[in-house]
C-alpha positions in Angstrom: 5.3 -2.4 -28.3 2.8 -3.6 -31.1 0.4 -0.1 -29.6 -0.2 0.9 -33.2 -1.3 -2.3 -33.8 -5.1 -2.1 -33.0 -5.4 -5.7 -32.0 -2.0 -5.9 -29.5 -1.4 -3.6 -26.6 1.9 -4.8 -25.6 2.4 -8.4 -26.3 -1.2 -9.1 -25.2 -3.6 -9.6 -27.9 -7.2 -7.9 -27.4 -9.9 -10.7 -28.0 -12.9 -8.6 -26.7 -14.0 -5.6 -25.6 -16.1 -6.5 -22.0 -17.2 -2.9 -21.3 -15.7 1.0 -22.0 -16.4 4.2 -19.9 -16.0 7.5 -20.5 -17.4 10.4 -17.8 -16.0 12.1 -14.8 -16.2 9.3 -12.7 -14.5 6.3 -15.5 -12.6 6.8 -18.8 -11.3 2.9 -19.2 -12.1 -0.2 -21.4 -11.8 -3.8 -20.3 -10.8 -6.2 -22.7 -10.7 -10.0 -22.6 -6.8 -10.3 -24.0 -4.9 -13.4 -24.7 -0.5 -13.0 -24.1 0.8 -13.4 -26.8 4.0 -16.3 -25.8 1.4 -18.0 -23.4 -1.4 -18.1 -24.7 -2.7 -17.0 -21.2 -6.3 -16.3 -21.0 -6.6 -12.4 -18.8 -8.3 -9.2 -18.5 -6.7 -6.1 -19.5 -8.1 -2.7 -18.4 -7.2 0.4 -20.7 -7.9 3.7 -18.9 -6.6 7.4 -19.4 -2.8 8.2 -17.3 -4.9 10.5 -15.0 -5.2 11.0 -11.2 -8.0 8.4 -11.3 -5.9 5.6 -12.8 -2.5 6.4 -11.0 -4.8 6.0 -7.6 -6.5 2.5 -8.9 -2.5 1.5 -10.0 -1.4 2.9 -6.1 -3.7 1.1 -4.9 -3.6 -2.5 -6.0 -0.2 -2.4 -6.1 -0.5 -1.9 -2.2 -2.8 -4.7 -1.5 -2.3 -8.9 -1.6 -5.1 -10.5 -0.4 -6.7 -14.2 -1.4 -10.1 -12.4 -1.9 -8.8 -9.9 -3.9 -8.4 -10.0 -7.4 -4.7 -10.3 -8.5 -3.2 -7.4 -10.7 -0.8 -9.8 -12.2 1.3 -6.9 -14.8 1.1 -2.9 -15.4 2.6 -0.8 -17.7 1.7 2.7 -19.5 1.9 2.6 -23.1 3.5 5.6 -25.6 0.4 7.3 -25.3 0.5 7.2 -21.5 -2.3 5.6 -20.9 -2.3 2.9 -17.8 -2.5 -1.1 -19.0 -3.3 -3.1 -16.3 -3.4 -7.1 -16.5 -6.0 -9.3 -14.1 -6.3 -12.7 -14.0 -9.7 -13.9 -15.2 -12.5 -15.3 -14.0 -15.1 -17.7 -14.7 -18.2 -15.5 -13.8 -19.2 -12.6 -11.1 -21.7 -13.3 -7.9 -24.4 -11.7 -10.3 -24.2 -14.1 -12.9 -23.5 -16.7 -10.8 -27.1 -16.2 -8.4 -29.0 -15.8 -11.5 -28.2 -18.9 -13.3 -27.9 -21.0 -10.0 -29.9 -21.2 -6.3 -27.5 -20.2 -3.8 -27.8 -22.1 -0.8 -27.5 -20.2 2.4 -24.4 -21.9 3.6 -23.2 -21.2 0.1 -24.1 -17.1 0.6 -22.5 -17.4 4.2 -19.0 -18.4 2.5 -19.6 -15.7 0.2 -20.2 -13.1 3.1 -17.2 -14.3 5.0 -14.9 -13.8 2.3 -16.3 -10.7 1.0 -16.1 -9.2 4.3 -12.7 -10.6 5.2 -11.4 -8.9 2.2 -13.6 -5.1 3.2 -11.7 -5.9 6.6 -8.4 -6.1 5.2 -8.5 -3.4 2.7 -10.2 -1.2 5.3 -7.4 -1.4 7.7 -4.9 -0.7 4.4 -7.3 3.0 4.7 -9.0 2.2 1.4 -12.4 2.9 0.4 -13.3 0.3 -1.9 -16.6 2.7 -2.8 -18.2 0.4 -5.6 -19.3 -2.9 -3.8 -21.5 -4.9 -5.6 -22.0 -8.4 -7.2 -20.8 -7.2 -10.7 -17.5 -6.5 -9.3 -17.4 -9.7 -7.2 -15.3 -12.2 -9.1 -15.9 -15.9 -8.5 -13.1 -18.3 -9.4 -13.0 -21.9 -10.5 -12.6 -23.2 -6.7 -15.9 -21.1 -5.7 -14.6 -18.0 -4.2 -14.7 -14.6 -4.2 -12.6 -12.2 -5.1 -13.0 -8.1 -5.0 -12.5 -6.8 -8.1 -12.6 -3.3 -9.8 -11.1 -0.9 -7.5 -11.3 2.2 -10.7 -13.2 4.8 -7.7 -11.0 3.7 -4.8 -9.5 6.2 -2.6 -7.3 6.5 1.0 -9.6 7.3 3.5 -9.4 11.4 4.3 -11.4 12.8 6.7 -11.3 16.2 5.3 -11.1 15.7 1.6 -14.4 16.1 -0.5 -15.4 13.0 -3.0 -17.8 12.9 -5.4 -21.4 11.7 -4.9 -21.9 9.7 -7.5 -19.5 7.4 -6.5 -21.1 4.0 -5.7 -24.0 2.2 -8.4 -27.0 3.4 -7.3 -28.4 0.4 -6.4 -25.5 0.1 -3.7 -25.2 3.4 -3.0 -26.0 4.7 0.9 -28.7 6.8 2.3 -25.9 9.6 2.9 -24.0 9.6 0.0 -28.3 10.3 -2.0 -28.1 13.0 0.3 -25.2 14.3 -0.8 -22.3 14.0 1.8 -18.9 14.8 0.5 -16.9 13.2 3.5 -17.0 9.1 2.6 -15.6 7.1 5.5 -15.6 3.1 4.9 -19.3 3.1 5.9 -19.9 3.6 2.7 -19.1 -0.5 2.0 -20.0 -1.8 5.0 -23.9 -0.5 3.1 -23.3 -2.0 -0.1 -22.1 -5.3 1.1 -25.5 -5.3 3.2 -27.0 -4.6 0.0 -25.2 -7.2 -1.5 -25.8 -9.9 1.1 -29.4 -9.0 0.5 -29.7 -9.7 -2.8 -28.4 -12.7 -2.4 -31.2 -14.1 -0.5 -33.7 -12.2 -2.8 -32.4 -13.1 -6.3 -32.8 -9.5 -6.6 -31.6 -5.9 -6.0 -33.3 -5.2 -2.4 -33.4 -1.1 -3.5 -33.5 -1.1 -7.3 -34.5 3.1 -7.3 -34.2 4.9 -10.7 -32.6 8.4 -9.2 -31.9 10.0 -6.3 -35.2 10.6 -4.9 -36.6 7.7 -6.0 -33.6 5.4 -4.2 -34.2 7.7 -0.9 -38.3 6.5 -1.3 -37.4 2.3 -1.6 -34.9 2.5 1.0 -37.6 4.1 3.4 -40.0 2.2 2.4 -37.7 -0.9 4.1 -36.3 0.2 6.5 -38.7 2.8 7.5 -38.5 6.8 8.1 -35.5 7.9 9.7 -35.5 9.7 13.2 -33.3 12.2 14.7 -33.2 9.8 17.8 -31.5 6.9 14.7 -29.5 9.4 13.0 -29.0 12.3 15.1 -26.8 14.5 12.3 -29.1 13.9 9.7 -30.4 17.1 9.3 -26.5 18.4 8.5 -26.2 16.9 5.3 -26.5 19.6 2.4 -29.8 17.4 0.4 -32.3 17.8 3.8 -33.4 21.1 3.3 -34.4 20.4 -0.2 -35.9 16.8 0.2 -39.0 16.5 2.5 -38.2 12.8 3.9 -41.4 10.9 3.4 -42.5 6.8 3.8 -43.5 4.3 6.7 -42.5 5.0 10.7 -42.1 1.1 10.7 -39.4 -0.9 9.2 -40.6 -3.5 6.3 -37.1 -5.6 6.5 -38.5 -9.1 6.9 -41.1 -8.9 4.4 -38.4 -7.1 2.3 -36.3 -10.4 2.8 -38.6 -13.7 3.4 -35.8 -16.5 2.7 -33.8 -15.0 5.2 -32.5 -16.3 8.6 -33.3 -14.3 11.6 -29.5 -14.3 12.6 -28.6 -12.7 8.9 -31.5 -10.4 9.1 -30.2 -9.1 12.2 -26.5 -8.6 10.8 -28.0 -7.5 7.2 -29.8 -4.7 9.3 -26.7 -3.5 11.2 -24.9 -3.2 8.0 -27.7 -0.8 6.5 -28.1 1.4 9.3 -29.0 5.1 8.6 -26.6 6.7 10.6 -23.0 5.5 9.1 -21.5 6.0 12.5 -23.8 3.3 14.1 -22.9 0.6 11.4 -21.3 -2.2 11.7 -17.4 -2.5 11.3 -15.7 -4.8 8.9 -14.5 -6.8 12.0 -17.6 -6.4 14.2 -19.5 -7.8 10.9 -17.5 -11.0 10.8 -17.5 -11.3 14.9 -21.7 -11.7 14.6 -23.3 -14.8 15.4 -24.6 -15.2 11.7 -20.1 -16.7 11.2 -20.7 -18.2 14.4 -22.4 -21.5 12.8 -23.9 -22.7 9.8 -26.7 -20.6 8.5 -30.0 -22.3 7.8 -33.3 -20.1 6.8 -35.1 -20.8 10.2 -33.7 -19.8 13.3 -36.8 -18.7 15.4 -34.9 -19.2 19.0 -32.8 -16.9 17.2 -32.9 -12.8 19.0 -31.8 -10.2 17.5 -29.5 -7.1 18.8 -31.2 -4.9 16.4 -33.5 -2.2 18.5 
């Protein structure tokens, strides 16, 4: 191993640093790299040898699916840092929709692939906890793969998890209100935000900080009621935050390019009450996926109340 040579980690040459983070939620470096003997282009992730790094590697070794990034290799350096080698993909979903205008049927395809991948990890009792366009890779054959399991966790009803886990714009309302018992519904909210973003070509809730994010959500979904969300007053932050905003929903105006079927599905994915949000399997059974999506479907009757 040539770890003393800063240009190499094992048999991989470090071509370019993509990102680096060092905080309580993430401590890693991600590089474009080249395997020395085969000249294969890969992505190399270098993280500290910690419980967090071990959980990511454990999860990646436990899952194999066509809509999840491929872990090609893993090893530890002599300084006990985890190294994970991934297949390199041309771009991520955020780069794709920024560069191209996506037709409705292509959005439908990507959402089907995303939700199929999410259903698979949820069936394995895994919560991704950071679903966002930058973590969704697009292959050369135009398929989607879920990436970055750095803060993923196994489901545990008694475990307390960090409220800041999910990236802010995709963070569900219950986590913004300091819920520490995360369920698979976290990923459904984030995926619903991704779906809305693909139609809007910009994030649905682009807030700055906890309070501003909550206000952005209420401006679209309306102010929650106890009928909609019976347990909301049990959340830690509810005693410190006064929810204010419109009583009615402003949903169609927020996503003007979406069909009625797609709007209905998104609303069922970003419901206030996580217990009422669709599961991944319910999402995949929705009428949105039954026929090719088109922008106007005036005869569709939504199931959302």
